[in-house]
Every structure is written in C-alpha cells, then in structure tokens.
N, C-alpha and C positions, 0 to 999 in steps of 0.2 A: 740408706734410702728409707725414709719414713713410709708408712702405709699409704698416706695420702699422696705422696710422691709416686708410689707404685701405681695407685689408681689413675692419676693423671697421665702417667706413662702408658698404661693400658689403653686409656681413651685416645691418646695420641696415635698409637699403633692401629687401633680400630678405624681411625679416620685417615690413615695413610693412603694417599691417592693410588699408590702402586700396589701395596700389599695388604690394604685394610679389608674390612668386612663390607661386602656389597650393600647390605641393609643399612649399616651405620653410615656409609658414604652417601646414601640417598636421602638421609634425614636433614630437615631444616628446622628452624624455630617453630613454624606452624605445625609441622607433622608430628612433632614431639609432644605437643600440648595434651592430646588424649592420654598418652602414656604417662606423663607427669601427673595428671589428675588421678589416673587409675592407681598409681603407686601411692599417692597421698591418701586416697580412700582406703587402700589396703592396710596402711599403717593404722588409720583410725579404727578399722574393723578389728584388727588384731588386738588393739588395746581394749575396745569395747566388749569383745567376746572373751577377754581374759586369757588369750593365747600368747602370753608374754614370752614364752619360749621361742616364738617365731618372730618376735619384734626385732631382734638383731638383724636378721636377714631382710626384713621389710624395710628397715631404715637404710640398709645398704643399697637396696634398689632405688629408694628415693634419693639418696645421696648421689647415685650414679646419674640421675636425671640432672641434678645441679651441675655436676662435672661436665656432662654432655653439652648443656647450654653454654657453659663457660668456654668450652672448646670451640663451639660454633662462633661465639663472639670473638674469641682470640684469632680465629682464622680470618675474620673480617676486619681485624685491627681495632676492635672496639674496647675490649677489656679481657682479662683472663681470670682464672680461678683465684689467684692471689688478690686481685682487685675486689672480687666478691667477698673474700674473707676480711680484707681490710675495711670494706664498707660496712659490714655488719658489726665489726668490732667497734668502729667509730660511733655507729648509731647507738649501740648498747651502752657505751660509756657516756655519751652525751645525754641519753635519756635516763640515766641513773646517777644523777649528781650526788644523791644521798649516800651512794656506795663508793663512788670514785672521786672523793675529795671535795664534794660540795658541802654546803651548810644547810641544805633543805632537810628538815626533819620529817622522815616518812617512816611510820611504824606499822602500817597495815597494808594489806594487798589492795584494799579499796583506794587508799590514798595514792598508792603507786599507779593504779589504773587511771585515776584522775590526773595525776601529774603527767603520765605518758600521753594522754589525749590532749592535754594543754600544750605539751611540747609539739605534738603533731599539728595542732591548730596554728601555732606560731609559724611552723614550717610552711603551712598553706598560705600564709600571709593574709590578704584580704578576701580570700575565697570564702564562699558560703559554708555553713555548718555541714552541709551534705556533700560538699566537694570531695572528690578523691575516693569515693566508695566504688570499687572496681565493678564494672558492668559484667565482667566475665564470671563473677561468683554465682553459685547456685541461687536461684531466685529467693528461696526461703532464707538463706544465709544473708543475702544482700538486704532483704526486708528487715531482718533483725538489726543489721548494722545501721541502716538508715534511721530506724526507730530509736536506736541508742543515741545517735548523733542528735536527733531532734529533742530527745528527752534531756540531754545535757544543757540545752539552752532554754529549758522550761516547758517545752511542748509535750506535756504528759499529764494524764489523770492522776489525782492524788492517791487513788487506791484501785483495786481490781474490779470494783463494782461496775463502773461505766464500761470497762472492757468486756465484761460478760454481756451487758446490754447491747453493746455494739455488734457482737457476734450474732445475737438473736436478730437484731435489725437487718444485718447483712444476709443472714440465712433466709429471712422472710422475703427479701428482695430477690434472691436467687430463685426461691420457690415461685414467686409471681412471674418472673421472666420465663421460667420453664413451662409453667402451666398455661401461660398465654401464648406459648409457641413463638416467642419473639425471635428476632434475628440472632444467629449464633454469636455475633460480636457483642450483643448486649448481655447475653448469658455469660460469656467469657469475662466481660468487664465486671459484672457483679460477683462472679465466682472468684475473681482476683481480689476484689474487696473483702470477701469472706475469708479467704486464706490470709490476707494481710492482717485482718483483725485477729485471727487465731494466733498468728505469729506475735502480735502485740501482747496478747494475754500470756502467752508462753514466756515472753521476755519479762513481763511484770512479775511472773511467778518464779523467775530465776531459772527457767528451763531453756536449754538450747533446742529450738524446734527441729533443726536438722538432725541432731543426735536422737531426739525423741522419735522422729519419724523413721530413722534407720532401725531403731529398736523395734518399732511396730512392724516394719517390713520383715525383719527376721522372725518375729513372733508369728506373723501371718504365714510365712514360709513353713515354719515348724508345724503349725497346726494343720495347714493344708496337706502337707506330706503325711501327717498322721491320718487324715481322712482318706487320702488315697490308699494308704497301706491297709486301713480298715476295710475299705471297699474291695480291695484286691483279695484280702483274706476271706471275705464273705462271698467272693465270686460274683460281684455285682458289676453293673455297667455305670460308670460315672455319668454319662450323658443321659441315662434313663432315670436318674434320681429326681424326685420331686423337691420343691423348695423345703417342705417340711422335713424330708429325709436329710437334706443338706444341713439344715439347722440342727437336727439331732446329732449328726456326725460332728458338727462344730462344737456342740456342748460336750460331747464325749471327749473330744481332743482337749478342750479346756480343762475338764475334770481330771483327765489323766496327767496333764502337765502340772496341775496344782498338787496332785497327789505325790509327785516325785520329791 
C-alpha cells in the first residue's frame, strides 16, 4: 500500500459512521473552509520565514484538507480523490503542450504565463476578461488578479508614473471625506479606491501586495514586541507612554533590528 493509499484509508476510518472521530464526522464542505485556508497560509508563512525544515509537515496538513474534501465528495457520490488527481494531471498536460508533445515553442516563464492565461481564456469561452476570478479570495489578492486580467487586454498605464499620481489623488479624496466628516460609506468607498490604487502600483512594480503586507505585519509584530520588552525592562506602563515616547521606542526597535 502506497503512502497516499494509507492516507485515504486513514481518512476513511476517521469518517466511519460507527467508529470514526466525532469531530471529523461533524465536518462538511463549508465548515472545513477556514481550516483549509489556515493550512494554506501556514505553508506560505513557513516558506516566507525560511523555516523550510517545517515545510514537510505543513504540506502534509494541507494535503489532508484536499483528501478530506475528496472524501466528503465521495460520500455524496460526486467524485473521489482519484478523480481529483486525474483532473489536475489532465489540466497540466493540456496547458503545457510545449512539454507534452505539442509544437508550441515556449522558452521563458513569461511566455508560459501568457500561454496559460490564453488557454484559460479559451476555456471561459465568450465570458468577459474578468470572469472567473474567485470572489472568495482575499480582497487584495483578488484586486491583483482583476488588474492583471484587465492589463492583458490593454487596460494599463505604460509606466508607473500615473500609478503614483493615482495614489496621491485617491489619498487626497480620502482626506477630504474624513475631514468633512462625511458618511462612513463614502469614506469606505474612497479608502477602497486608495487600496486598489496601491495594489495596482505594487503589481506594476512586480511585487505581490499580499506577500508584501504579510511581511510588514511580521515586521510590525517584531518591533512592537521589542518595544514591549523595552518598556517591561524599564518598569514603565505602556498605557502611560506619550506619543513621543512611543516614537522613541519605535526608532530604537528599528535601530536594534538593523544592527543585527
């Protein structure tokens, strides 16, 4: 028995109505979504933080989610794990004709990306350029995908200059809405436009905004923890600090981090 067969057998026993695990038996497609997303993000974090010695385990956790979903579908007579594997094998072969017997010359990653998107567009048939971008994606990731799709059909500035100008324009509109104490919906609308413009600049610069923001989140956590540790060492009260004192602690945290 192969390891993947062992895994599907373990899944089968966990879902056994008579002797399975109560928690696993309670799960359905919807209830597993948060767990699946969490495992995917844990894989990403492990890679981004360089903890590759943990990647094997994290990938196993993510694979288990795939096997779990396949088991639920099999119980409903929809498809099984073998069908999942067969489907992805077929897709990969059909979208790589230059590798699997086709005559399309592709020599760069960019050419392959363009060919992949062209194949997906043919699969969508007559649907619009933005059709099929999952609404369940994180908003920043979805904005990036929508912008990429639009750019492929020519809706894009020729360079980053106008993208910078657009951010400044949207920032000013947010400032006006807030200073005039306008309705929350109007501020939210303008704030969304500002974030969308920032994603566009990130895309044009070749930076994934979701990855960049995750890095900034980790950086903020590190520096804030440093400030807390400094305050604790100096026997101060966090809530009693002035803004100037907070700024001083932040600069110390930055300096100490850069000195490492």
